[in-house]
C-alpha positions as CSV (number, residue, x, y, z in Angstrom):
1,X,100.6,124.9,86.5
2,X,97.0,126.0,87.0
3,X,94.1,123.5,86.5
4,X,90.4,124.0,86.9
5,X,87.9,121.2,86.8
6,X,84.9,121.8,84.5
7,X,81.9,119.9,85.8
8,X,78.4,121.3,85.4
9,X,76.1,121.1,88.5
10,X,73.0,119.9,86.6
11,X,74.6,116.6,85.4
12,X,73.5,113.2,86.6
13,X,75.9,111.2,88.7
14,X,77.0,109.1,85.8
15,X,77.5,112.2,83.6
16,X,79.6,113.8,86.3
17,X,81.9,110.7,86.5
18,X,82.2,110.6,82.7
19,X,83.2,114.3,82.7
20,X,85.5,114.0,85.7
21,X,87.6,110.9,85.0
22,X,89.3,112.3,81.9
23,X,90.0,115.5,83.7
24,X,91.6,113.6,86.6
25,X,93.8,111.8,84.1
26,X,94.9,115.1,82.6
27,X,95.4,116.6,86.0
28,X,97.9,114.0,87.1
29,X,99.5,113.1,83.8
30,X,102.4,115.4,84.1
31,X,102.9,115.2,87.9
32,X,105.4,112.6,89.2
33,X,104.8,113.1,92.9
34,X,102.6,110.4,94.4
35,X,101.2,112.3,97.3
36,X,100.4,115.4,95.1
37,X,98.5,113.2,92.7
38,X,96.4,111.5,95.4
39,X,95.7,114.9,97.1
40,X,94.4,116.3,93.8
41,X,92.3,113.2,93.1
42,X,90.6,113.4,96.5
43,X,89.9,117.1,96.0
44,X,88.5,116.6,92.5
45,X,86.1,113.9,93.9
46,X,85.1,115.8,97.0
47,X,84.2,119.0,95.2
48,X,82.5,117.4,92.2
49,X,80.0,115.4,94.4
50,X,78.3,117.6,97.0
51,X,77.1,114.5,98.9
52,X,80.6,113.2,99.5
53,X,81.3,114.0,103.1
54,X,84.9,112.6,103.2
55,X,87.2,111.3,100.4
56,X,90.6,109.9,101.1
57,X,93.2,107.2,100.5
58,X,94.5,104.8,103.1
59,X,97.9,103.3,102.1
60,X,99.4,100.0,103.1
61,X,102.1,100.3,105.6
62,X,105.3,98.6,104.4
63,X,105.9,95.1,105.9
64,X,102.7,95.0,108.0
65,X,99.0,94.6,107.1
66,X,97.9,98.0,108.2
67,X,96.4,100.9,106.3
68,X,97.7,104.4,107.1
69,X,95.9,107.6,106.4
70,X,97.0,109.3,103.2
71,X,95.8,112.4,101.3
72,X,92.2,113.2,102.1
73,X,89.5,115.9,102.0
74,X,87.1,116.2,104.9
75,X,87.2,116.2,108.7
76,X,90.0,114.7,110.8
77,X,90.1,110.9,110.3
78,X,91.4,107.7,111.8
79,X,95.1,107.4,111.3
80,X,95.5,103.6,111.0
81,X,93.3,100.6,110.3
82,X,94.3,97.0,110.4
83,X,93.6,94.7,107.4
84,X,90.3,92.9,108.1
85,X,89.0,95.6,110.4
86,X,86.3,98.1,109.4
87,X,85.1,98.7,105.9
88,X,88.6,99.7,104.6
89,X,90.3,96.7,106.1
90,X,87.6,94.4,104.8
91,X,88.0,95.8,101.3
92,X,91.8,95.4,101.5
93,X,91.5,91.7,102.6
94,X,88.7,90.8,100.1
95,X,90.3,92.8,97.3
96,X,86.9,94.0,96.2
97,X,84.8,97.1,96.4
98,X,82.4,97.3,99.4
99,X,79.3,99.5,99.4
100,X,77.8,100.1,102.8
101,X,74.3,101.6,102.8
102,X,74.2,102.1,106.6
103,X,77.5,102.1,108.4
104,X,75.9,101.4,111.7
105,X,74.8,98.0,110.4
106,X,78.3,97.0,109.2
107,X,79.9,94.5,111.6
108,X,83.1,96.0,113.0
109,X,82.6,99.5,111.4
110,X,85.2,101.9,112.7
111,X,83.6,105.2,113.6
112,X,85.9,108.0,112.5
113,X,83.2,110.6,111.8
114,X,79.8,110.4,113.5
115,X,78.2,112.2,110.5
116,X,79.0,109.3,108.2
117,X,76.0,107.3,107.2
118,X,77.1,105.4,104.1
119,X,80.4,104.4,102.6
120,X,82.1,103.0,99.5
121,X,85.7,101.6,99.7
122,X,87.6,100.6,96.5
123,X,90.8,98.6,97.0
124,X,93.9,99.4,95.0
125,X,95.4,96.1,93.9
126,X,98.9,95.8,92.4
127,X,100.5,92.4,91.6
128,X,97.6,90.7,93.4
129,X,98.2,92.6,96.7
130,X,96.2,95.4,98.2
131,X,98.4,98.5,98.5
132,X,95.7,100.9,99.6
133,X,92.1,101.8,99.4
134,X,90.0,104.8,98.2
135,X,87.4,105.5,101.0
136,X,84.4,107.8,100.4
137,X,81.8,108.6,103.1
138,X,78.5,110.3,102.8
139,X,76.2,111.8,105.4
140,X,73.3,110.3,103.5
141,X,72.2,106.7,104.0
142,X,72.4,104.6,100.9
143,X,74.2,107.2,98.9
144,X,76.4,104.8,96.9
145,X,75.4,102.5,94.1
146,X,76.6,100.5,91.1
147,X,77.3,103.7,89.2
148,X,79.8,104.8,91.9
149,X,81.3,101.4,92.0
150,X,81.8,101.3,88.2
151,X,83.4,104.7,87.8
152,X,85.4,104.6,91.0
153,X,86.8,101.2,90.0
154,X,87.6,102.7,86.6
155,X,89.3,105.6,88.3
156,X,91.5,103.3,90.4
157,X,92.3,101.2,87.3
158,X,93.3,104.4,85.4
159,X,95.6,105.6,88.2
160,X,97.1,102.3,89.2
161,X,100.3,103.2,87.4
162,X,101.1,105.9,90.0
163,X,100.7,103.2,92.8
164,X,102.9,100.8,90.8
165,X,105.6,103.5,90.4
166,X,105.4,104.2,94.1
167,X,105.7,100.5,95.0
168,X,108.8,100.1,92.8
169,X,110.6,103.1,94.3
170,X,113.7,102.1,96.2
171,X,113.5,102.5,100.0
């Protein structure tokens, strides 16, 4: 099935999110494969926002508090991160979105890409447990704000059913 996103370049950040989120819902609505859906979500985000340097998911490793690299768009990334370490691990432990205006000032920041200057990480919480995070980096300092937080949290809420389905799959 062919699908093309329709986002105008001249829109504000908020208008882009408002246009993009329903399209993502439509894009993944008929697909049952977890990895395929996450891959398309990362692509949709990366290519809608020119200032997103890297977009990807880190997924909780079964039985240990570690995040493993999942589908992403961008340069090669760190493969694993412990809960509590770096921005991704901190968001997983705190179970809340973290916006970092300058990654060099974040205590314990894990450098995966020297071009990254700012970051937002949104945890995926299912049954009160962090099962992954959406991580987005920018090469611009201070790139992320409350608009990103609002709509990326809405996105994660909208797609949480695919994580729940994956969590409930038999091993």
